[in-house]
N, C-alpha and C positions, 0 to 999 in steps of 0.2 A: 755856392749852393743858394737855391732861391732859397726867402722870403713866402712864406705861407700863406700869404695875404697879397703874395706878387699870384700867385699860382690861383687863386682861385679870390676876385677882388671886394666878391658881392657879398665873401666872407663878413663879419659879425668880432667887432675888435669892442674889450668894455672900455670906457672913457678913459679913463686915468690911463692906462694901455694905451691907446693912440693917443694922448698928451705928452705923453714923456720916451715916447718914442719914435724912431719910423725904420724906414727898412735897411739904411744902415749906418743904424742903433747911436743915430748921434739923436740928441733935442728938436722936438722942433719948432721950429719958431715961435707959430701960434698955433694952439687947438684946432683941431678938423671940426669944418664944421657937417655935420649931419643931419640930414634929415630920419624920427622914426614915425613910423604909421603904430607902431603900439602907444593904446591905452601909461596912460601913471600909474596903474595896476600892475598890469602886465610886462612896466618896464622897473617897478620900484627895486630890484632886485641887480639891479644896475648901480646902484649908490657903493659906495665903496665906502670901510669901514674905513681908510684912513684920512675922507673927507675933512677938511678944515674948517667946515663948516661944525654945530655944536654936534653933536652924535645920536644918532638917530636909528633906529630900526629898517632893513632892510625892505621891509613886509612893511609892517604900516607905519611906517614913515613919525611914529612917535620918538620922540628925546627919552632921551634914558639915559642916567651917567654910565652903569652898568650895561653890553652888550657883550654876548660871544661870540666869537666869529668866527667865521666856515672853517675845518678843522681842514679842508683838500689848499683850497686858496688863500684863504688869509683875507681876501680880499670885500668882500663881507659881514654885517654883521646881525644879529639879530636879540632882542629883546627876549623874549624864550625857548625853548624848544616845537614850539605849535604856530609862531611865527613864522621859523624854522622851516618846516614843514611845509606850513602854506607857502614858500614862497619858489620850494625844493622845483616845482614842475616847473620854471621857466628859470631858475638858476641853472639847473643840475647842463645844460643843454652849450655851458659857456666857464663853466666851473673847475673842466680841467686844462682848456687852456689857460688863464684867470691863474694857475696850478706849479702852471709849469712859468709862466713869469714869472711867479714869488719865487720863486727855488731858483730860477735865477740868478734870484738879485738875493735871496736865502741865509743867514748863515744856517749850515743845514750842518747839527754833531751828530753823528752815528755813534752809536752806542760799540760799545768793545769791552770783550773777555779783563778780564781778572789777570794779569802776570805769575798772581798764585800760584795755581794750574801747571803752569812750563815750569816750574820751580821747583813743583812735588816731581814732577816730569825727570826729570834733570837729577835729584838723587834719586831713583829709582835707577836708574841707565847707568850710572856714575857706579853707586853703590854694587849690583850686578857687576861689575869688571873689576872691579875685584876680586867682590867674591868668585871667582869662575878659576 
């Protein structure tokens, strides 16, 4: 199975993903250097929410203590809904790939049904068997 980046070498990779993984799923010794022609305002949505620096909004870059992460990819954070909407045009291009990377390492818990419903059915069937 080949890597999506190997199939499309011009594919854009989130900086955090690029520094933490390689095509063989081993950590890289140093982050790759990539030149970007986008201005800071166009690329602000690339700032990871888990940055070790002081937390800042991915859209307005103002520092805030309480930021809300993107619900899908959990890789960027915003100070308000307005900033999230403002950055969405650029972020929506990379969000699905970031969400895939996030889901590989996340401990996702699925909702399960209560076992109570099954017990009611078992008792009902058992009662029916003895009544006939």
